[in-house]
NUDRENLUM-892889 format. One record per residue (C-alpha): x, y, z. Coordinates in steps of 0.5 Angstrom, whole numbers, plus 2048, in hexadecimal, padded with zeros to 3 digits. Layout:
! NUDRENLUM-892889
XYZ ...
END
This chain:
! NUDRENLUM-892889
800800800 8028077FF 80080D804 801814802 801819808 80081F804 801824809 80882280A 809820803 80B819805 80A812802 80A80C806 80A805802 8087FF807 8067F8807 8017F580A 8007EF80F 7FD7E880E 7F67E7811 7F57E0814 7EE7DD815 7EE7DA81C 7E97D581F 7E47D5819 7E17CF81C 7DF7D2823 7DF7DA824 7E37DD81E 7E87E281E 7ED7E581A 7F57E681C 7FA7EA819 8017E7818 8087E9814 80C7EF813 80A7F5810 80F7FA80D 80E80180D 813806809 81380E807 81880F803 818817804 81981780B 81D81180B 81980D811 817806810 813801815 8137FA816 80C7F8819 80C7F081B 8057ED81D 8067E7821 8017E2821 7FF7DE827 8027D8829 7FE7D1828 7FE7D1830 7FE7D7835 8017DE832 7FD7E4831 7F97E682B 7FA7ED827 8027EE829 8067F2825 80D7F5825 8107FA821 8167FE81F 81780581C 81E806818 82180D816 82480A810 82A80F80E 82D80E815 82B807816 82880981D 822806820 81E80B823 818808826 816801828 80F7FF829 80B7F982C 8047F782F 7FE7F582C 7FC7F8825 7F47F9828 7F67FB82F 7FC7FE833 8037FF82F 809802832 80E80682E 815806830 81980C82D 82180C82C 821812831 81F80D837 818810837 81280C837 80A80D835 804808836 7FE809831 7F8805833 7F580482C 7EE80382F 7EE80A831 7F080E82B 7EA812827 7E780E821 7E881381B 7E4811815 7E881080E 7E7815809 7E6812803 7E58157FC 7DE8147F8 7DE80D7F4 7DD8117EE 7E48147EF 7E880E7F1 7EC80A7EC 7E98047E9 7ED7FF7ED 7ED8037F4 7E97FE7F8 7E38027FA 7E28037F3 7E37FC7F0 7DF7F97F6 7D97FE7F6 7D47F97F3 7D67F37F8 7D67F87FE 7CF7FB7FC 7CD7F37FB 7CF7F1802 7CC7F7805 
END
């Protein structure tokens, strides 16, 4: 995927994690797993986010670890760990730490261009008839 932050003139290229369907015969749920890479050529920063899958016995669900790196200086500026849908702890290279509870963050609705202004292969344009049928 590509994310443009127009107000900062930044372009982030990123991969996506895999999604695994779990417990399909009982109470189904989705688990994310694998590595995600995020890169911004303009700023020189990149990040690797690892979504850890739950072990068969024990362990926690939704665990994630991450590392943000400034590529020109080869410096790790931040590490993070926690649960992607819960509490995350960030540790910065200067020793500062910050804890964020994602459940307490405000929900901000997506801003989406009208379907008629989207390209023919943009997902909402491409799948609009299926979406309308499901609704």
